[in-house]
C-alpha beads as a LAMMPS data file, in Angstrom:
LAMMPS data file: protein, C-alpha beads

480 atoms
479 bonds

1 atom types
1 bond types

-500.0 500.0 xlo xhi
-500.0 500.0 ylo yhi
-500.0 500.0 zlo zhi

Masses

1 110.0

Atoms # bond

1 1 1 207.956 -350.156 170.314
2 1 1 206.955 -347.497 172.843
3 1 1 207.916 -348.084 176.367
4 1 1 205.239 -349.869 178.468
5 1 1 203.298 -351.546 175.541
6 1 1 204.057 -354.938 173.996
7 1 1 207.844 -354.962 174.240
8 1 1 208.130 -356.979 177.382
9 1 1 211.889 -357.486 176.910
10 1 1 212.492 -353.819 177.597
11 1 1 212.122 -352.307 181.013
12 1 1 208.791 -350.600 181.632
13 1 1 209.561 -347.420 183.397
14 1 1 206.028 -346.678 184.440
15 1 1 205.753 -350.064 186.087
16 1 1 209.197 -349.615 187.785
17 1 1 208.063 -346.212 188.971
18 1 1 204.743 -347.559 190.521
19 1 1 206.843 -350.458 192.081
20 1 1 209.282 -347.944 193.649
21 1 1 206.358 -346.555 195.655
22 1 1 206.758 -349.583 197.946
23 1 1 210.366 -348.747 199.038
24 1 1 209.527 -345.005 199.297
25 1 1 206.693 -345.962 201.631
26 1 1 208.979 -348.237 203.667
27 1 1 211.485 -345.467 203.887
28 1 1 208.917 -342.791 205.105
29 1 1 207.430 -345.162 207.799
30 1 1 210.871 -346.179 209.027
31 1 1 211.928 -342.509 209.035
32 1 1 209.132 -341.769 211.443
33 1 1 209.174 -344.896 213.698
34 1 1 212.893 -346.002 213.740
35 1 1 214.355 -344.995 217.200
36 1 1 217.433 -342.856 217.397
37 1 1 220.764 -344.405 218.433
38 1 1 224.161 -343.190 219.624
39 1 1 225.480 -342.001 216.295
40 1 1 222.281 -339.869 215.585
41 1 1 222.420 -338.323 219.076
42 1 1 226.079 -337.535 218.356
43 1 1 225.052 -335.848 215.089
44 1 1 222.389 -333.815 216.898
45 1 1 224.896 -332.785 219.371
46 1 1 226.992 -331.321 216.559
47 1 1 223.942 -329.610 214.980
48 1 1 222.630 -328.172 218.225
49 1 1 220.832 -324.875 217.347
50 1 1 220.890 -324.033 220.954
51 1 1 224.467 -323.145 220.615
52 1 1 226.057 -320.368 218.494
53 1 1 228.084 -321.260 215.531
54 1 1 231.326 -320.009 216.977
55 1 1 230.854 -322.230 220.051
56 1 1 230.128 -325.300 217.878
57 1 1 233.106 -324.780 215.582
58 1 1 235.449 -324.351 218.469
59 1 1 234.144 -326.727 221.066
60 1 1 232.390 -329.505 219.140
61 1 1 233.076 -329.501 215.458
62 1 1 236.891 -329.340 215.796
63 1 1 236.801 -332.582 217.765
64 1 1 234.384 -334.493 215.360
65 1 1 235.626 -337.302 213.150
66 1 1 233.753 -335.756 210.212
67 1 1 234.167 -332.334 208.593
68 1 1 231.544 -329.678 209.446
69 1 1 229.414 -329.078 206.349
70 1 1 226.512 -331.346 207.367
71 1 1 226.695 -330.188 210.864
72 1 1 226.124 -326.481 209.699
73 1 1 223.267 -327.552 207.515
74 1 1 221.738 -329.503 210.373
75 1 1 222.158 -326.477 212.658
76 1 1 220.221 -324.394 210.243
77 1 1 217.601 -327.048 209.899
78 1 1 217.356 -327.596 213.665
79 1 1 215.899 -324.029 214.017
80 1 1 212.675 -325.249 212.158
81 1 1 211.692 -328.046 214.455
82 1 1 213.204 -330.449 216.994
83 1 1 211.241 -333.546 216.209
84 1 1 213.516 -336.354 214.875
85 1 1 211.257 -336.988 211.860
86 1 1 211.655 -333.416 210.757
87 1 1 215.425 -333.781 211.249
88 1 1 215.384 -336.837 208.969
89 1 1 213.404 -334.916 206.362
90 1 1 216.454 -332.903 205.622
91 1 1 217.674 -336.139 203.717
92 1 1 214.491 -335.863 201.552
93 1 1 215.348 -332.457 200.569
94 1 1 218.885 -333.572 199.586
95 1 1 217.355 -336.358 197.481
96 1 1 214.885 -334.035 195.794
97 1 1 217.468 -331.529 195.105
98 1 1 219.823 -334.024 193.663
99 1 1 217.132 -335.529 191.415
100 1 1 216.306 -332.121 190.037
101 1 1 219.989 -331.340 189.431
102 1 1 220.437 -334.699 187.635
103 1 1 217.427 -334.166 185.455
104 1 1 218.816 -330.691 184.502
105 1 1 222.252 -331.915 183.611
106 1 1 221.436 -334.972 181.678
107 1 1 221.051 -334.928 178.016
108 1 1 217.560 -335.879 176.635
109 1 1 218.893 -339.160 175.076
110 1 1 220.247 -340.287 178.346
111 1 1 217.146 -339.558 180.539
112 1 1 215.888 -343.110 180.244
113 1 1 219.091 -344.290 181.819
114 1 1 218.678 -341.509 184.516
115 1 1 215.242 -342.512 185.493
116 1 1 216.341 -346.175 185.904
117 1 1 219.111 -344.992 188.040
118 1 1 216.989 -342.800 190.238
119 1 1 214.301 -345.514 190.659
120 1 1 216.747 -348.106 191.504
121 1 1 218.369 -345.812 193.968
122 1 1 215.086 -345.338 195.748
123 1 1 215.043 -349.014 196.488
124 1 1 218.739 -349.235 197.473
125 1 1 219.775 -350.074 200.953
126 1 1 222.115 -347.044 200.822
127 1 1 219.241 -344.752 200.421
128 1 1 216.505 -346.280 202.515
129 1 1 218.718 -347.166 205.570
130 1 1 220.434 -343.686 205.762
131 1 1 217.263 -341.759 205.096
132 1 1 215.966 -343.246 208.388
133 1 1 218.981 -341.785 210.260
134 1 1 220.059 -338.181 211.216
135 1 1 223.534 -338.577 209.704
136 1 1 225.288 -336.973 206.652
137 1 1 225.258 -340.067 204.397
138 1 1 222.262 -339.232 202.115
139 1 1 223.918 -335.911 201.489
140 1 1 227.046 -337.954 200.621
141 1 1 225.078 -340.155 198.288
142 1 1 223.085 -337.225 196.645
143 1 1 226.449 -335.223 195.954
144 1 1 228.264 -338.287 194.755
145 1 1 225.324 -338.936 192.397
146 1 1 225.639 -335.537 190.866
147 1 1 229.353 -335.881 190.489
148 1 1 228.836 -339.312 188.859
149 1 1 226.683 -337.781 186.065
150 1 1 228.842 -334.716 185.739
151 1 1 231.859 -336.847 184.972
152 1 1 230.756 -337.841 181.381
153 1 1 230.037 -334.302 180.641
154 1 1 233.576 -333.206 181.475
155 1 1 234.889 -336.209 179.513
156 1 1 233.057 -335.160 176.367
157 1 1 235.561 -334.010 173.788
158 1 1 233.210 -332.918 171.086
159 1 1 233.570 -329.140 170.458
160 1 1 229.872 -328.445 170.642
161 1 1 229.686 -330.377 174.011
162 1 1 232.272 -328.547 175.823
163 1 1 231.209 -328.187 179.513
164 1 1 229.666 -324.810 180.206
165 1 1 230.560 -322.474 183.136
166 1 1 227.478 -323.793 184.907
167 1 1 228.741 -327.399 184.660
168 1 1 232.153 -326.456 186.002
169 1 1 230.584 -324.430 188.797
170 1 1 228.430 -327.289 189.727
171 1 1 231.360 -329.622 189.874
172 1 1 233.354 -327.258 192.070
173 1 1 230.362 -326.656 194.434
174 1 1 229.297 -330.379 194.675
175 1 1 232.961 -331.531 195.100
176 1 1 233.909 -328.919 197.646
177 1 1 230.724 -329.664 199.674
178 1 1 231.084 -333.386 199.472
179 1 1 234.658 -333.202 200.609
180 1 1 233.771 -331.028 203.574
181 1 1 231.070 -333.666 204.533
182 1 1 233.254 -336.713 205.007
183 1 1 236.908 -337.378 204.748
184 1 1 236.418 -340.541 202.675
185 1 1 234.188 -338.552 200.267
186 1 1 236.989 -336.008 199.656
187 1 1 239.221 -339.033 198.852
188 1 1 236.736 -340.196 196.210
189 1 1 236.448 -336.731 194.737
190 1 1 240.014 -336.445 194.470
191 1 1 240.321 -339.835 192.857
192 1 1 237.628 -338.994 190.395
193 1 1 239.273 -335.719 189.513
194 1 1 242.564 -337.366 188.976
195 1 1 241.245 -340.156 186.747
196 1 1 239.377 -337.501 184.564
197 1 1 242.616 -335.516 184.324
198 1 1 244.645 -338.488 183.413
199 1 1 242.155 -339.349 180.672
200 1 1 242.602 -335.868 179.169
201 1 1 246.350 -336.328 179.479
202 1 1 246.006 -339.570 177.508
203 1 1 244.176 -337.602 174.811
204 1 1 247.197 -335.217 174.783
205 1 1 244.825 -332.322 175.813
206 1 1 247.177 -330.723 178.325
207 1 1 245.074 -327.686 178.910
208 1 1 242.211 -329.882 180.276
209 1 1 244.596 -332.005 182.295
210 1 1 246.059 -328.800 184.044
211 1 1 242.595 -327.197 184.426
212 1 1 241.276 -330.294 186.249
213 1 1 244.348 -330.549 188.466
214 1 1 243.996 -326.935 189.467
215 1 1 240.327 -327.217 190.102
216 1 1 240.761 -330.455 192.114
217 1 1 243.507 -328.838 194.324
218 1 1 241.314 -325.754 194.958
219 1 1 238.236 -327.981 195.828
220 1 1 240.266 -330.211 198.283
221 1 1 242.113 -327.279 199.897
222 1 1 239.258 -326.355 202.326
223 1 1 239.105 -329.918 203.447
224 1 1 242.851 -330.056 204.023
225 1 1 242.672 -326.777 205.995
226 1 1 239.935 -328.165 208.089
227 1 1 241.866 -331.286 208.657
228 1 1 244.928 -329.359 209.867
229 1 1 242.621 -327.530 212.343
230 1 1 240.598 -330.545 213.513
231 1 1 242.851 -333.584 213.659
232 1 1 245.043 -332.355 216.508
233 1 1 241.934 -331.745 218.549
234 1 1 240.440 -335.297 217.899
235 1 1 240.652 -337.964 220.625
236 1 1 243.118 -340.466 219.309
237 1 1 240.946 -343.306 220.607
238 1 1 238.250 -342.309 218.127
239 1 1 240.390 -343.651 215.163
240 1 1 243.147 -345.582 216.724
241 1 1 243.411 -349.458 216.782
242 1 1 245.057 -352.212 218.720
243 1 1 244.584 -354.702 215.755
244 1 1 247.315 -356.326 213.899
245 1 1 247.885 -355.645 210.266
246 1 1 246.170 -358.722 209.230
247 1 1 243.336 -358.061 211.419
248 1 1 242.928 -354.478 210.144
249 1 1 242.990 -355.712 206.634
250 1 1 240.424 -358.436 206.948
251 1 1 238.050 -356.047 209.031
252 1 1 238.320 -353.417 206.247
253 1 1 237.805 -356.162 203.530
254 1 1 234.745 -357.462 205.423
255 1 1 233.259 -353.941 205.651
256 1 1 233.950 -353.249 201.891
257 1 1 232.737 -356.576 200.653
258 1 1 229.554 -356.367 202.757
259 1 1 228.782 -352.911 201.556
260 1 1 229.393 -353.962 197.859
261 1 1 227.835 -357.459 197.755
262 1 1 225.104 -357.378 200.417
263 1 1 224.085 -353.666 200.436
264 1 1 224.659 -352.727 196.742
265 1 1 224.204 -355.983 194.654
266 1 1 221.936 -357.617 197.353
267 1 1 219.506 -354.720 197.332
268 1 1 218.147 -355.985 194.096
269 1 1 219.883 -359.228 192.861
270 1 1 217.777 -359.167 189.728
271 1 1 218.918 -355.710 188.801
272 1 1 222.511 -356.740 189.563
273 1 1 221.986 -359.751 187.158
274 1 1 220.619 -357.556 184.389
275 1 1 223.067 -354.715 184.794
276 1 1 226.321 -356.450 185.704
277 1 1 227.358 -356.637 182.114
278 1 1 227.768 -352.798 182.259
279 1 1 230.505 -353.267 184.877
280 1 1 232.324 -355.854 182.553
281 1 1 232.034 -353.516 179.634
282 1 1 233.458 -350.604 181.712
283 1 1 236.292 -352.845 182.917
284 1 1 237.121 -353.699 179.240
285 1 1 237.021 -350.021 178.347
286 1 1 234.133 -350.310 175.804
287 1 1 232.354 -347.344 177.599
288 1 1 234.924 -344.723 178.296
289 1 1 232.926 -342.739 180.782
290 1 1 231.889 -345.804 182.636
291 1 1 235.481 -346.957 182.759
292 1 1 236.511 -343.587 184.392
293 1 1 233.881 -344.083 187.089
294 1 1 234.963 -347.589 187.744
295 1 1 238.676 -346.698 187.846
296 1 1 237.970 -343.868 190.311
297 1 1 236.029 -346.143 192.507
298 1 1 238.836 -348.715 192.498
299 1 1 241.337 -346.057 193.175
300 1 1 239.331 -344.789 196.134
301 1 1 239.233 -348.190 197.527
302 1 1 242.965 -348.719 197.176
303 1 1 243.897 -345.371 198.703
304 1 1 241.307 -345.966 201.457
305 1 1 242.873 -349.401 202.330
306 1 1 246.431 -347.872 202.165
307 1 1 245.560 -345.090 204.608
308 1 1 243.689 -347.459 206.820
309 1 1 246.618 -349.735 206.972
310 1 1 249.568 -347.381 207.400
311 1 1 248.072 -344.307 209.188
312 1 1 244.556 -344.208 210.540
313 1 1 241.473 -346.504 210.831
314 1 1 239.078 -344.862 208.310
315 1 1 237.211 -347.780 206.723
316 1 1 233.671 -348.418 207.742
317 1 1 231.028 -349.999 205.516
318 1 1 229.176 -346.723 205.321
319 1 1 232.383 -344.847 204.037
320 1 1 232.016 -346.521 200.675
321 1 1 228.609 -344.909 200.036
322 1 1 230.279 -342.365 197.836
323 1 1 231.361 -344.890 195.147
324 1 1 228.083 -346.800 195.060
325 1 1 226.163 -344.205 192.879
326 1 1 228.912 -344.689 190.143
327 1 1 228.494 -348.410 190.313
328 1 1 224.607 -348.238 190.216
329 1 1 224.639 -345.755 187.330
330 1 1 226.852 -348.052 185.302
331 1 1 224.530 -350.914 185.740
332 1 1 221.390 -348.706 185.321
333 1 1 222.721 -347.272 182.027
334 1 1 223.357 -350.764 180.743
335 1 1 220.023 -352.052 181.828
336 1 1 218.025 -349.101 180.488
337 1 1 219.482 -349.789 176.971
338 1 1 219.294 -353.509 176.644
339 1 1 216.576 -356.143 176.325
340 1 1 216.036 -359.285 178.213
341 1 1 213.124 -361.585 178.992
342 1 1 213.593 -360.917 182.802
343 1 1 213.031 -357.225 182.479
344 1 1 209.335 -357.758 183.071
345 1 1 210.210 -358.999 186.664
346 1 1 212.448 -356.108 187.658
347 1 1 209.583 -353.953 189.013
348 1 1 208.483 -356.924 191.178
349 1 1 211.979 -357.082 192.612
350 1 1 212.123 -353.517 193.146
351 1 1 208.974 -353.607 195.265
352 1 1 209.745 -356.859 197.126
353 1 1 213.489 -356.775 197.873
354 1 1 213.294 -353.840 200.537
355 1 1 210.991 -356.134 202.537
356 1 1 213.780 -358.402 203.245
357 1 1 215.784 -355.598 204.845
358 1 1 213.108 -354.443 207.220
359 1 1 215.078 -355.607 210.203
360 1 1 217.728 -353.080 209.211
361 1 1 215.330 -350.360 208.385
362 1 1 213.499 -350.559 211.771
363 1 1 216.590 -351.608 213.887
364 1 1 216.162 -350.502 217.519
365 1 1 219.863 -350.481 218.740
366 1 1 219.540 -348.622 221.975
367 1 1 216.073 -349.692 223.078
368 1 1 215.601 -346.276 224.668
369 1 1 211.723 -346.706 224.381
370 1 1 211.826 -349.812 226.627
371 1 1 214.058 -348.026 229.037
372 1 1 211.704 -344.965 229.207
373 1 1 208.767 -347.443 229.596
374 1 1 210.560 -349.035 232.589
375 1 1 211.030 -345.614 234.242
376 1 1 207.450 -344.664 233.501
377 1 1 206.221 -348.021 235.075
378 1 1 207.053 -346.505 238.510
379 1 1 204.514 -343.677 238.001
380 1 1 205.036 -340.233 239.610
381 1 1 207.671 -341.618 242.058
382 1 1 210.445 -340.910 239.408
383 1 1 209.206 -337.499 238.170
384 1 1 212.001 -334.989 238.811
385 1 1 213.741 -337.533 240.968
386 1 1 217.663 -337.437 241.264
387 1 1 219.387 -340.245 239.398
388 1 1 222.924 -341.153 239.581
389 1 1 224.621 -341.344 236.143
390 1 1 227.615 -343.328 235.202
391 1 1 229.053 -341.173 232.414
392 1 1 231.021 -343.163 229.817
393 1 1 234.785 -342.217 230.445
394 1 1 235.237 -341.235 226.718
395 1 1 235.805 -337.978 224.944
396 1 1 234.238 -335.589 224.438
397 1 1 232.810 -335.555 227.969
398 1 1 230.401 -332.774 227.054
399 1 1 228.620 -335.139 224.581
400 1 1 227.656 -337.471 227.449
401 1 1 226.277 -334.608 229.438
402 1 1 224.279 -333.622 226.357
403 1 1 223.189 -337.307 225.533
404 1 1 221.997 -337.859 229.265
405 1 1 219.855 -334.732 229.193
406 1 1 218.599 -335.791 225.816
407 1 1 217.703 -339.282 226.870
408 1 1 216.234 -338.287 230.260
409 1 1 214.207 -335.424 228.565
410 1 1 213.841 -333.568 232.026
411 1 1 212.006 -336.581 233.561
412 1 1 214.760 -337.036 236.112
413 1 1 217.743 -335.053 237.451
414 1 1 221.190 -336.411 236.596
415 1 1 223.871 -336.589 239.475
416 1 1 227.415 -337.507 238.470
417 1 1 228.102 -340.977 240.059
418 1 1 231.841 -340.352 240.218
419 1 1 231.536 -337.189 242.178
420 1 1 228.594 -338.092 244.418
421 1 1 229.432 -338.118 248.080
422 1 1 226.250 -340.085 249.052
423 1 1 223.322 -341.660 247.347
424 1 1 220.476 -339.249 246.697
425 1 1 217.443 -339.828 248.929
426 1 1 214.486 -340.567 246.609
427 1 1 211.408 -342.843 246.631
428 1 1 212.039 -343.691 242.962
429 1 1 213.242 -347.344 242.540
430 1 1 215.533 -346.267 239.750
431 1 1 218.685 -345.323 241.480
432 1 1 221.215 -345.049 238.724
433 1 1 221.819 -345.372 234.998
434 1 1 224.372 -345.472 232.316
435 1 1 223.810 -344.489 228.630
436 1 1 225.469 -345.079 225.339
437 1 1 227.989 -347.499 226.632
438 1 1 229.819 -350.164 224.651
439 1 1 227.785 -353.376 224.447
440 1 1 228.142 -355.289 227.823
441 1 1 231.453 -353.538 228.479
442 1 1 232.662 -355.468 231.729
443 1 1 235.386 -352.944 232.718
444 1 1 232.927 -350.009 232.656
445 1 1 230.160 -352.011 234.219
446 1 1 232.439 -353.132 236.972
447 1 1 233.669 -349.602 237.616
448 1 1 230.061 -348.370 237.848
449 1 1 229.175 -351.035 240.265
450 1 1 232.274 -350.187 242.421
451 1 1 231.055 -346.592 242.516
452 1 1 227.500 -347.606 243.508
453 1 1 228.822 -350.037 246.200
454 1 1 230.896 -347.268 247.660
455 1 1 227.635 -345.244 248.045
456 1 1 225.821 -348.087 249.708
457 1 1 224.014 -349.439 246.614
458 1 1 225.702 -352.803 246.339
459 1 1 224.357 -355.859 244.644
460 1 1 222.192 -356.519 247.711
461 1 1 220.363 -353.226 247.154
462 1 1 220.163 -352.679 243.439
463 1 1 220.180 -354.884 240.364
464 1 1 221.131 -353.836 236.812
465 1 1 218.577 -354.039 233.892
466 1 1 220.175 -353.904 230.429
467 1 1 218.751 -352.364 227.293
468 1 1 220.169 -352.539 223.712
469 1 1 222.525 -355.481 224.468
470 1 1 224.044 -353.639 227.450
471 1 1 224.430 -350.195 225.596
472 1 1 222.245 -348.712 228.280
473 1 1 221.607 -349.858 231.853
474 1 1 219.376 -348.910 234.833
475 1 1 220.098 -349.994 238.431
476 1 1 216.833 -350.421 240.223
477 1 1 215.960 -351.523 243.779
478 1 1 215.995 -355.181 244.378
479 1 1 212.401 -356.516 243.999
480 1 1 210.990 -353.459 242.268

Bonds

1 1 1 2
2 1 2 3
3 1 3 4
4 1 4 5
5 1 5 6
6 1 6 7
7 1 7 8
8 1 8 9
9 1 9 10
10 1 10 11
11 1 11 12
12 1 12 13
13 1 13 14
14 1 14 15
15 1 15 16
16 1 16 17
17 1 17 18
18 1 18 19
19 1 19 20
20 1 20 21
21 1 21 22
22 1 22 23
23 1 23 24
24 1 24 25
25 1 25 26
26 1 26 27
27 1 27 28
28 1 28 29
29 1 29 30
30 1 30 31
31 1 31 32
32 1 32 33
33 1 33 34
34 1 34 35
35 1 35 36
36 1 36 37
37 1 37 38
38 1 38 39
39 1 39 40
40 1 40 41
41 1 41 42
42 1 42 43
43 1 43 44
44 1 44 45
45 1 45 46
46 1 46 47
47 1 47 48
48 1 48 49
49 1 49 50
50 1 50 51
51 1 51 52
52 1 52 53
53 1 53 54
54 1 54 55
55 1 55 56
56 1 56 57
57 1 57 58
58 1 58 59
59 1 59 60
60 1 60 61
61 1 61 62
62 1 62 63
63 1 63 64
64 1 64 65
65 1 65 66
66 1 66 67
67 1 67 68
68 1 68 69
69 1 69 70
70 1 70 71
71 1 71 72
72 1 72 73
73 1 73 74
74 1 74 75
75 1 75 76
76 1 76 77
77 1 77 78
78 1 78 79
79 1 79 80
80 1 80 81
81 1 81 82
82 1 82 83
83 1 83 84
84 1 84 85
85 1 85 86
86 1 86 87
87 1 87 88
88 1 88 89
89 1 89 90
90 1 90 91
91 1 91 92
92 1 92 93
93 1 93 94
94 1 94 95
95 1 95 96
96 1 96 97
97 1 97 98
98 1 98 99
99 1 99 100
100 1 100 101
101 1 101 102
102 1 102 103
103 1 103 104
104 1 104 105
105 1 105 106
106 1 106 107
107 1 107 108
108 1 108 109
109 1 109 110
110 1 110 111
111 1 111 112
112 1 112 113
113 1 113 114
114 1 114 115
115 1 115 116
116 1 116 117
117 1 117 118
118 1 118 119
119 1 119 120
120 1 120 121
121 1 121 122
122 1 122 123
123 1 123 124
124 1 124 125
125 1 125 126
126 1 126 127
127 1 127 128
128 1 128 129
129 1 129 130
130 1 130 131
131 1 131 132
132 1 132 133
133 1 133 134
134 1 134 135
135 1 135 136
136 1 136 137
137 1 137 138
138 1 138 139
139 1 139 140
140 1 140 141
141 1 141 142
142 1 142 143
143 1 143 144
144 1 144 145
145 1 145 146
146 1 146 147
147 1 147 148
148 1 148 149
149 1 149 150
150 1 150 151
151 1 151 152
152 1 152 153
153 1 153 154
154 1 154 155
155 1 155 156
156 1 156 157
157 1 157 158
158 1 158 159
159 1 159 160
160 1 160 161
161 1 161 162
162 1 162 163
163 1 163 164
164 1 164 165
165 1 165 166
166 1 166 167
167 1 167 168
168 1 168 169
169 1 169 170
170 1 170 171
171 1 171 172
172 1 172 173
173 1 173 174
174 1 174 175
175 1 175 176
176 1 176 177
177 1 177 178
178 1 178 179
179 1 179 180
180 1 180 181
181 1 181 182
182 1 182 183
183 1 183 184
184 1 184 185
185 1 185 186
186 1 186 187
187 1 187 188
188 1 188 189
189 1 189 190
190 1 190 191
191 1 191 192
192 1 192 193
193 1 193 194
194 1 194 195
195 1 195 196
196 1 196 197
197 1 197 198
198 1 198 199
199 1 199 200
200 1 200 201
201 1 201 202
202 1 202 203
203 1 203 204
204 1 204 205
205 1 205 206
206 1 206 207
207 1 207 208
208 1 208 209
209 1 209 210
210 1 210 211
211 1 211 212
212 1 212 213
213 1 213 214
214 1 214 215
215 1 215 216
216 1 216 217
217 1 217 218
218 1 218 219
219 1 219 220
220 1 220 221
221 1 221 222
222 1 222 223
223 1 223 224
224 1 224 225
225 1 225 226
226 1 226 227
227 1 227 228
228 1 228 229
229 1 229 230
230 1 230 231
231 1 231 232
232 1 232 233
233 1 233 234
234 1 234 235
235 1 235 236
236 1 236 237
237 1 237 238
238 1 238 239
239 1 239 240
240 1 240 241
241 1 241 242
242 1 242 243
243 1 243 244
244 1 244 245
245 1 245 246
246 1 246 247
247 1 247 248
248 1 248 249
249 1 249 250
250 1 250 251
251 1 251 252
252 1 252 253
253 1 253 254
254 1 254 255
255 1 255 256
256 1 256 257
257 1 257 258
258 1 258 259
259 1 259 260
260 1 260 261
261 1 261 262
262 1 262 263
263 1 263 264
264 1 264 265
265 1 265 266
266 1 266 267
267 1 267 268
268 1 268 269
269 1 269 270
270 1 270 271
271 1 271 272
272 1 272 273
273 1 273 274
274 1 274 275
275 1 275 276
276 1 276 277
277 1 277 278
278 1 278 279
279 1 279 280
280 1 280 281
281 1 281 282
282 1 282 283
283 1 283 284
284 1 284 285
285 1 285 286
286 1 286 287
287 1 287 288
288 1 288 289
289 1 289 290
290 1 290 291
291 1 291 292
292 1 292 293
293 1 293 294
294 1 294 295
295 1 295 296
296 1 296 297
297 1 297 298
298 1 298 299
299 1 299 300
300 1 300 301
301 1 301 302
302 1 302 303
303 1 303 304
304 1 304 305
305 1 305 306
306 1 306 307
307 1 307 308
308 1 308 309
309 1 309 310
310 1 310 311
311 1 311 312
312 1 312 313
313 1 313 314
314 1 314 315
315 1 315 316
316 1 316 317
317 1 317 318
318 1 318 319
319 1 319 320
320 1 320 321
321 1 321 322
322 1 322 323
323 1 323 324
324 1 324 325
325 1 325 326
326 1 326 327
327 1 327 328
328 1 328 329
329 1 329 330
330 1 330 331
331 1 331 332
332 1 332 333
333 1 333 334
334 1 334 335
335 1 335 336
336 1 336 337
337 1 337 338
338 1 338 339
339 1 339 340
340 1 340 341
341 1 341 342
342 1 342 343
343 1 343 344
344 1 344 345
345 1 345 346
346 1 346 347
347 1 347 348
348 1 348 349
349 1 349 350
350 1 350 351
351 1 351 352
352 1 352 353
353 1 353 354
354 1 354 355
355 1 355 356
356 1 356 357
357 1 357 358
358 1 358 359
359 1 359 360
360 1 360 361
361 1 361 362
362 1 362 363
363 1 363 364
364 1 364 365
365 1 365 366
366 1 366 367
367 1 367 368
368 1 368 369
369 1 369 370
370 1 370 371
371 1 371 372
372 1 372 373
373 1 373 374
374 1 374 375
375 1 375 376
376 1 376 377
377 1 377 378
378 1 378 379
379 1 379 380
380 1 380 381
381 1 381 382
382 1 382 383
383 1 383 384
384 1 384 385
385 1 385 386
386 1 386 387
387 1 387 388
388 1 388 389
389 1 389 390
390 1 390 391
391 1 391 392
392 1 392 393
393 1 393 394
394 1 394 395
395 1 395 396
396 1 396 397
397 1 397 398
398 1 398 399
399 1 399 400
400 1 400 401
401 1 401 402
402 1 402 403
403 1 403 404
404 1 404 405
405 1 405 406
406 1 406 407
407 1 407 408
408 1 408 409
409 1 409 410
410 1 410 411
411 1 411 412
412 1 412 413
413 1 413 414
414 1 414 415
415 1 415 416
416 1 416 417
417 1 417 418
418 1 418 419
419 1 419 420
420 1 420 421
421 1 421 422
422 1 422 423
423 1 423 424
424 1 424 425
425 1 425 426
426 1 426 427
427 1 427 428
428 1 428 429
429 1 429 430
430 1 430 431
431 1 431 432
432 1 432 433
433 1 433 434
434 1 434 435
435 1 435 436
436 1 436 437
437 1 437 438
438 1 438 439
439 1 439 440
440 1 440 441
441 1 441 442
442 1 442 443
443 1 443 444
444 1 444 445
445 1 445 446
446 1 446 447
447 1 447 448
448 1 448 449
449 1 449 450
450 1 450 451
451 1 451 452
452 1 452 453
453 1 453 454
454 1 454 455
455 1 455 456
456 1 456 457
457 1 457 458
458 1 458 459
459 1 459 460
460 1 460 461
461 1 461 462
462 1 462 463
463 1 463 464
464 1 464 465
465 1 465 466
466 1 466 467
467 1 467 468
468 1 468 469
469 1 469 470
470 1 470 471
471 1 471 472
472 1 472 473
473 1 473 474
474 1 474 475
475 1 475 476
476 1 476 477
477 1 477 478
478 1 478 479
479 1 479 480
């Protein structure tokens, strides 16, 4: 029977498409209203169009914990407009370009599976959450999705289905760009290339095996070159750890399992129920292309944990975003081809499940709006007034200068608390502030209070008001 008519045991794509309007609407609203937080301000710092590219590459990108591809794209985009919503719209462009590319590279017989995959992705936590932030993860997800659907094309051994030059060019371009966006993404691309190459070796096609090896090395080479340039410039505190081996393992396992179980499977439990059989079949090797994707994902996790345990802390929940398109596609392909009486309820689940994650999609980590409102409550007294700033003693120091100017938005004039010889004379009750600190970090807060006391602004004169669980603090006059 034709899709959308009487066959209720097959998924109705039209109904699923209409239901997907709900998560898209939630995503757009959250993109506009969700406040920025520290990592996003850090990203804007790296994509600052007010600085020339050579300055950014030397003074900022070389110290960053991520490769520079997204920073460069954001730098270009930042020339268009400075509003945070416009910055976030860059993610929509990535999603649209990925969707168009996926449609073009998918065979007509497989497009039903593609549509299920894309519609499910629109309701996924990985897409909605990271579309609400100015960070590189939607670019990661988009490029990983393209590589996920390119993999079966590279594995097809039918003579008439040999991958064209365009397919290889797309693989090289997407893989190189993905690798230069995130180190963990480069690890996944290398793992995927290795598994595809070993598959051809198992088929005794030595030419394809060698070709995949050469291409993989060439694609990863720019990342390795950047790593060689950047890592010596990084602050060791950015990726170091004082945890024991056991603590590191359980922290990484918690991050991985939370990303897989809560954020991937939990985004739509009914879809997980209907599509989980695809993962089982892939594990058994009944679908060769799916097995390759699953093996590459597993290899990425193993390599990531190994590097995390013996070299550098690299595992965060968000790092695993690159393997999630492969997992979702395996389940989507299985769901698109099967029949089940629960299929009629899948659109309902697609529409309703994002509502359960609204707290995540609208999270206000820094509470900068409340901080601004507090300053504004004193009226004109604080306009252009000097304010002592306790700068977080972390690298790079230039970022905290940038972040302070960004947060104050020219409403007040920052004065470095460490170097101040006396407290500025001002009628504004807000005497000092600290921005983007660790949550209720007592050593830093004690240090700041010590500096203030030395300037005659002890606990009898000013009191702290905390915002965002102590990430930001204002010291205001007692009784004001």
